[in-house]
N, C-alpha and C positions, 0 to 999 in steps of 0.2 A: 503496499499500499505507501510505503513511504517513498519506495524507489518512482511510483506513480504519480504521485505526488510533485514530486521536484521535477518527472519528466514534462508535466503541466503548466510547471513554472516557466521551463525552459521555453516552450514554446508559446504561450502567451506574450512571451520580448515582441513574438515576430506578426498561393500561390495565392497563394497569390495568383491572380486571373491575366493571362497574357492578352495583350490588346488584337490580336489577330488581325482580321483585316481592319482592323482604324489604326494608323499609323499617330504617334506623338505627336503633338503640335510643334513648332518649332522653336526650340531650346526650352521646349518642358520634357521633365522627365518619372519617370514612374516605377518605383521598389516596391515588391512585397518580398513575406516570407511565411513560408508553412511546414510545417509539422506534421505528420500524420503515425500514430501509434493504434498500431495494432493489437489483437487481441494475444495473438502471439509471444506479443512483447516486442518484436520488430517498433522500429522507429526510424524515419525516413523523415530527413528536411531540404525544401527547395528554396534557393535564393532566384529570384528573378528581376534584373533590371533592365530599363529602356531609356535610349533618350531620343527626341528629334533634332538630330543632327542637322536637318533642312528639313523644308518643307514636304517634299515626298522619297524622303531616305531616314528612317528610323536605326538604330544600331542598339542593340541589345547582348546581354548576355544574362547563360541559366547553369545555373551546377543543381545537381542531385544528389543527395551523398546518403551514407545508408552511418544514421548516427547511433546505435544500438549501442549501450553502456556495454563495457569489454570486448568489441570488437573491433578490429582496425578499420577504418572509416573507406569505404570503395566505393565511389560514384562514377555518374559524368559530367562534362563544364561543356560549354560551346559558347561561343561567338556568334552573332549572327548580324545581316542586314536584312532590312525588310523594306520594299518596294511597292507603290500601288500597280493594281494593273486598271488601263481606262475603264468606264464602263459607263458614261457617259449622264444620262437623268433620270439612268435605272434609280431602284431602291436601293441597293443592296453596294458592298462593295467588296471587293476582288484586293488581295494582295499575293506576293509572293515572299519567301526567306530565301539567303544561301548563309552557310555557316560551318564554321569549323570546332573541332573539340577533339576528346578523348576520355575515354577510361582512364582512373586513374584509383590507385590503392595498391595491391596486390601484383597489379601489371597495365600499363598502359599503349591503349592501343586506339592509333590517329582514326577520327569517324568526320566523315561531311555529310552534313543535314540540307533537304532541303525541303522545303514545305507550299503550301499555299493555303488557303481561308477565305472564307467566305464569312460575311457576318450583313445584319440588315436589324432595326430595331422596328419593335412591336408594338402594337397598343391590347388592351386585354380590359373593358368595363374600366373605360378611362385612364387607364395604367398603363405606365408607358415602361418594355422592356427591351429587350434583344434577345438574338440567334446568331450563336457562331458554328462554325463550322475550321474545323483546322486539322489538315493533312500532311503528315511529312513521313520522309523515309533518313533512313540516320544511316547512313551507306560503310559499313567496314571495308578500310582501306587496305589492313592487311586480311588477316586470314578469320576476323570476329564473321557473329555471325548480322546482317544487315537486320536493323529492326525498323515495321511499321508502326504508324501509329494513325490515329483518326480518335479526334477528341471531341466530344456534341456539346454544345449548354444552350441554357432557356434560363432567361434570367428575366423579373421582373420586380419592380421598384412598388413596396407597397406606399409609403410615405417619403418626406423628407429623408429619413435615418435609417430605414428598414429596408432590405433586399433580400428575395429567396431567389435561390438560382440549386436548377439540376443539369448537372452535368454526366455522361457517359463516356470514358475513356477504354477505348480499345487497343491493344498492343499484340502485335504477332511479331516472335523472333526463333528463329530457330527450330522452324514447324508444331511451337507451341501459341494459341489465342489465346487471352484474358483480355476478360471486360471486368470494367469496376462502375459500379452507380454510386453515384456523389452529390446526395443533397446536401445544401446551405445555407445558415442565415448568415447575411452582410449587415453590419449594425454601424454607420457611422455618426456618430455623438454629434457635431460641428461639420459645419457644413466644407469648411475648407481644411479639417483634419484627417486623421487617419481615418480610416475603416477596417473594422474587426471582424473576422469572418471564423463559424463554429459550425462545422460539419459532421456527417458521419460518412464513410466509404465502405462498401461491399463489394470485395473481390474475390469471385467467384466462392462464395460463401463465409470468407473471413472478413468480419468486421476492424471495425478504426475508426478512431474519430481524430480529427482535422481543426485545428487551430491557428491562423494568420493573422496577418494585417497587410493591409495594400494602402500605398503613401506616395500623393500625388509630389512634386513640385517643380 
């Protein structure tokens, strides 16, 4: 019990949500941290950051790491660039991203990432929200397996302080496919302040608690 409380305390200091098809505004940035504590005792952390270097160019970085106590941290890290795909006056947005990265820990294997994102705003009972679909392939440059990812998000603003979000993450690598269902609540106590995320994740029957923080700058 004490170990769980310490873990939750560490998590409370902090995806994060990726902007996907929506690029960052010029000279504006976004930072998020999230931690996922599984019922098996595994603890994963994700740090995500992006910055609008130009009106049509967003640079970013993402680190995923195994933070389980007593283990050597292993994970992946990427830096990437995202650019929009012109859609004219259509209601949706498209963007692509290209990145380089590596696994780290016991082994360091270089990776190349390519991604495509779709996003659009929605309205439901006079409430506004968004839909996002992000697909990516993490290509193993050496001998590792390629990883395919498809993330879907539906979010809805309940009022000025609370949003709800449902996400589905599908990952396929080396012939194995897993799916994660992740409902969450987002609380933003101040209009220009940080947002705090509380959610659950169910990955093929394994439950986990997710805590996170988002911050724009």
